C-alpha positions in Angstrom: -161.4 99.5 -33.7 -160.6 95.8 -34.2 -163.4 93.2 -34.5 -163.2 89.4 -34.2 -165.1 87.5 -36.7 -165.5 83.9 -35.4 -167.0 81.5 -37.8 -168.1 77.9 -37.3 -168.2 75.5 -40.2 -171.0 73.1 -41.2 -170.1 69.4 -41.1 -167.9 68.3 -44.0 -167.3 71.9 -45.2 -164.1 71.1 -47.1 -165.7 70.8 -50.6 -167.6 74.1 -50.0 -164.4 75.8 -48.8 -162.5 74.7 -51.9 -165.0 76.2 -54.3 -165.1 79.6 -52.6 -161.5 79.8 -51.3 -160.0 82.1 -54.0 -162.8 84.7 -53.5 -162.5 84.4 -49.7 -158.8 85.0 -49.8 -159.1 87.9 -52.2 -161.2 89.8 -49.6 -158.7 89.1 -46.9 -155.9 90.3 -49.2 -157.8 93.6 -49.7 -158.0 94.1 -45.9 -154.3 93.4 -45.6 -153.4 95.8 -48.4 -155.4 98.5 -46.6 -153.5 97.8 -43.4 -156.6 96.7 -41.6 -156.0 92.9 -41.2 -154.5 91.8 -37.9 -154.8 88.0 -38.2 -156.8 85.5 -40.2 -156.9 81.7 -40.6 -158.9 78.5 -40.3 -159.2 76.1 -37.4 -157.9 72.6 -38.5 -160.3 69.8 -37.5 -157.3 67.8 -36.3 -154.1 68.7 -34.4 -152.1 69.4 -37.6 -151.2 72.5 -39.6 -152.3 70.5 -42.7 -155.4 68.6 -41.8 -155.9 67.2 -45.4 -159.3 65.6 -45.9 -160.2 66.2 -42.2 -160.7 69.8 -43.2 -161.5 72.7 -40.8 -164.1 73.5 -38.1 -164.2 77.3 -38.6 -162.2 80.5 -39.1 -161.0 83.5 -37.2 -160.5 87.0 -38.7 -159.4 90.0 -36.6 -159.5 93.2 -38.6 -160.1 96.9 -38.2 -163.5 98.4 -39.1 -165.3 101.7 -38.5 -168.1 100.0 -36.4 -169.6 96.7 -35.3 -172.2 97.2 -38.0 -169.6 97.6 -40.8 -167.7 94.5 -39.5 -170.9 92.5 -39.5 -171.8 93.7 -43.0 -168.3 92.6 -44.2 -168.7 89.2 -42.5 -172.1 88.7 -44.0 -170.7 89.2 -47.5 -167.9 86.6 -47.1 -167.9 84.1 -50.1 -167.8 81.3 -47.5 -171.3 82.4 -46.3 -172.7 82.2 -49.7 -171.0 78.9 -50.4 -172.6 77.4 -47.3 -169.3 76.8 -45.4 -170.4 78.5 -42.2 -173.2 77.5 -39.9 -172.6 80.4 -37.5 -170.7 83.7 -37.6 -170.2 85.8 -34.5 -168.8 89.3 -34.7 -167.6 91.2 -31.6 -165.3 94.0 -30.6 -161.7 93.0 -30.0 -159.2 94.9 -27.9 -155.6 94.2 -28.8 -153.4 94.0 -25.7 -150.4 91.9 -26.7 -148.0 91.8 -28.4 
């Protein structure tokens, strides 16, 4: 089943994001290689695909896991969590309807 991992950043998270970005992307690439990643990306802090120093306000990952518990465990081990990027992470089931 798919699960949505909805993360909210702390204020001024960009420096934290930069230090942990490579490890964060590596985990997402692994999900992609396994065919389990549906979508992933950050929420820009301003209405622009490249927000520059404005940074981001959070992230969304939708991926396939065996259970809510395994999705939560994966989210808890995100390098962004350890780096202090996120102030809140919500994991919940996701039902793909479209496309």
